[in-house]
N, C-alpha and C positions, 0 to 999 in steps of 0.2 A: 469394846471390852475384850481382853484376851481370854480365849477359851482354854480350859484346863482338861488335860487328858484324864486325870483322876476323876474329875466330876463327870466327864462323858462316860467313863467306864462304870461309875456308880449308877448313873441314870440308865445305862444299858442293862445293868444287872437287876435294877429295881423295876423299871418299866420299859425295858427294851422292846418287847412285843407290841407295845402301844406307841413306840416312836418318841419317847421322852428325850433321848439323847439327840435325835435329829432335830427336835424342836429347840433344844438348847443350842445346837450348832447352826440354827437358821436354815435348815434343809426342810422346808415345809412340805414340799412335794413328797419327799421320802417319808416324812412323819405321817402324812395322810395315807400313803400306801401301806405303811406298817399298821396303822390303826384299822384299816379295812381288811387286812389280810393276816393280822396277828403276827407281825414280824415276818412277812413273806412266807406264811405257812410254817413258821418255825425255822426253816432252813436258812433264810436270809439273816435272821437274828443271830444264829450260831456262827455263821460265816463272818459276821462283823467283829468278832473278837480280835481279828487280825487287821481289820480295816479302820478301826476307830482312830488310831494315830494319824492316818492319812486324812481322815475327815476333819480332825481338829486342826491339822496343819493347813488345810485348805480354807477353813473358816477364819484362821488367824491372818491370812494374807490380805493385804489391803487391796480393795477392788480396783483401784486405779494405778497404784504404783508398783506393788510387789507381786501381784498375781501374774504368773507366767502362763500365758495362754496363747495357743497358735492363732494366727489371723482368723477373723470370723469367716472369711471366704473359704477356708480349708475346713472340711467336715471332720468331726471327731472320728477316731478309728471304730470300725465295726466290732461290737462285742457280742459274741455268741451267747453269753450269759444274759445280757440285757434282752436280746432277741427272744430267748426262751422264756424269760420273765414276762415279756410283752404278750406272748402267746398264751401263757398260763393265766395271767391276770385277766386278759380279754375273755377267755373261756369262763373264768370265775365270775366276772361281772355279768356275762351273759346268762350264766346259771342262776344267779340271784334274780335277774330280770325274769327268767322263766318261772321262778317260784313265786315272785311277788307281783309281777306286772302283766302276766299273760292274758288277763281279761280285758286289757285296753284295746281299743280299735287300732287297726294297722300295726299290730304288735310285731309280726315277723318282717314287715316291710320297713318300719321306721324305728320303733322303740328298741327292739332287740339289737339291730346293728349299731344304733347310737350308744347303747350301753356297752357293747363290746369295744367300740372305738374309744370310749372314755377310759376304759381300763387300760387299753394299749397305750393311749397318750399319757396316762398317769405314769406308767413305767418309763416311757421315753423321756419324761421331763425330770427324772431323778438326777440329782447332782448338777453338774455344769452343762448338761446337754438338754436339748428339747427337740421337738419336731413340728411339722406343720399340721395343726389340729384339723383345719378345714379339709386338707387332702386326705388325712387319715379317715375322717368320718365319711368323706365322699366314696372312698374305696369300700367301706363297709356297706353303704347304701347301694352301691352298684353290685356287690357280691350277694347280698341277701336274697334278691328275687330268684337267683339261680337255685338256691336251696330252700325255697319257700316252704314253710311248714315242717321241715325236717328237724328232728331232735339233734341230728349230727351237724347242723348248719353252724354251730358255734366254732368248730375247728377251722373250716375254710374261711369264715369271716374274720376270725382272729388272725389267721395266717396272712390274709390279704392286707389287713390293717397293719400288721407288724412289718411286712415287707415295705409298705408305703412309708411307714414311720422311719424305717432304716434308710430308705432312699433319700428322705428329706431331713435327715438328722443334721443338727447344727449346734454350735455352742450358744449358750445364753449370753446376752450382752452383759458386760461387767457391771456389777452393782456399785453404786456410788453411795457416799454417806447420806445423800439426800433421799435415796431410794429405799433406805432401810426403814422398816416400820416397827412400831411398838408391839409389844407382846399381845396386848388385848385385842387389837384388830386382827392379828394373825390367828389367835385362838377363835375369834368370832367366825372367821371364814372357814377354818378347819371344822368348827362345830356344825356350821351349815352344811358343809360337804358330807360330813359323817351322818347327819340327820337325813339328808337326801338319799343316802345309800341305804341306811338301816330302816327307815320308816316303812317302805313297802314290805320288807322282809319281816319286820315286827308285826305288821298287820296280818300277814299270812300265817305267822306262828300263832297269833292270838286266835285267828279263825280256825285253824286246825286244832288248837287246844280246846276251843269251844265244841267242835264236832266230836273230839275224842271224849270229853266229859259227858256229852250227850249220849254217846254210844255206851259208855261205861254205866251210866245211870240206868239205861234201858236193860243192860245185861244183869245188873244187880237186882233190879225190880223183877225181871223174869225169873231169876233164880229164887228169889224169896217167895214168889207166887206159888212155887211148887209145894210149899209147906203151908198152904192156906188152911188145911184141915187140922194143923197142930200149931196154934198161935204161939205157944211157949217156945217151940222149937224154932219157929220163924224169928222170934225175938232174939234167941241165942245166936242164930246165924247172922242176923242183922248187926248185932253187937260185935261179932268177930270181924265181919267184912268192913265195918266202919272203924276198926281199931286204929289203922294209920291216921285217919282223920282225928280221932280223939287224942292220939299221941301228939299230933301237930298242935292241937288246941292247948294241951298241957305245956308244951315247949314254948308257946307264944303267950302263956299267962292265963289262958282260960277266960271265963267271964265275958268281958266286953269283946275280947279278941275272938272268942268262940263265935259270938254273934256276928262279928265282922266277917269272919271266914265263911260263915253260913250264907250271909248276904252276897259275898263275892261269888260263891259257888252257885247260888240261885241265879244271879245275873248272867253268869256264863251259860248255865243250862237253859236260860230263857231265850238265848239267841236262836233264831230260826235257822234250820238247815235249808239247803237248796230244795230238798224234797218237800219240806213243809211250805216253803215259799210258793212252789208250784201248786201245792194243794190249796193254798189260799186263793191263788189266781183261778183255779178251776171252780171254786165255790164263790168267786166274786166277793171276797172278804178283805177287810183291812187287817193289818198286823195286830191291832188291839182287840180283835173280835173275841167275844166271850164264848163260853161253851153253848149258851142258849142261842146266840146268833149263828154259831156254826151249825147247830142242829136244825134251826129254822131254815137256813139257806139250803142245807142238804135235802130236807124234805120237799121244799119247793122245786128244786132242780130235779130231784129223783122223780117227782110226779110228772114234771114236764117232759123228761127224757126217757121215761119208762117205755120199753119197746111195745107194750100192749096198748099204749095211748099215743105214741108218736110213730108215724109211718115212715119217717126218714130212714135212709139206709144206715146212717152212722149213729142212729139212736142207741143201739145196743152198746157200741163201743164207748159212746159218751156216758151212758149209764154206768158202765163198769168203772170208767175213769172217775166219776163222781163218787162212787162207793169207796174206791181206793183212797181218794183224797179225804173223805170223811173219816175213814179208819186211821189215817195218818194223824189227823188233827185230834181225833178222839183219844188216841194213845198219848198224845202230848199233854192232855188235860186230865190225866189220871190223878186222883187225889193224893196218892203216896209218892208222887214224883220227886218232891223235894224233901221228903222226910228222911 
């Protein structure tokens, strides 16, 4: 089907940062890149206002007869803009990995370089060009041990991968009518790729949101405890501090929605922080432990590790650790925490 310049421009204006015009033109690699970077961080999307006619013309050429392409043995010309994009997107993919995947084993040796290499290869595969994925990833894996554990390792790894991709650049084989795929399988693959990219980042955002809500709830509770001697004043301040929450309930309809928001907030605040998880380990408790179980375990361990009854050298340090763990978990189970 012949592609229209007007339709491409319309899709560029409506959903350009999400690659809708590239999806329409069959440039799936370019569409995925735009989905993950919001239009090349905005700059690439703006630049395309003068590039769309060329993209449409390329899409309308027949893969076998009309497409004029140099012999596949001749590499495409070097593009400084593509090279810069490879470096930037490689660093971007590595940054996302640092945020969402840094808890994995062998992160700096395997996970981080593979993520950087994937970003570099994605840029190198935009348009009619591609590169050798295996050699690009190999260069990343060979460079990462040199800068092991350094937060600045993203730049040299991305540079090494970009140089390797540039050295092994080549044209993609011509597409034939038989090689063209339907829209649904293409969207399915793009969706899987987007999910693989965004899932770790989404988990990290949720985890940080949980920690932030937990911290805010503690701050509000501490502030309200100051006015324990004046209950009416405490109620006034509580009403004022919860005003944004009440406005949100009004905007969402109140009633059922208010109860829903309260449950969501409670679920988020019930997530254990790392400090609380360590406290549970110190007291040898499960995550579902009640306040009575926490107190019982604390008393037993405190009696066992009290310096007056335990002659071990580390008894005092362990006793202090048990006390701190108990205070952390006791603070969590305060009655007014979710009020």
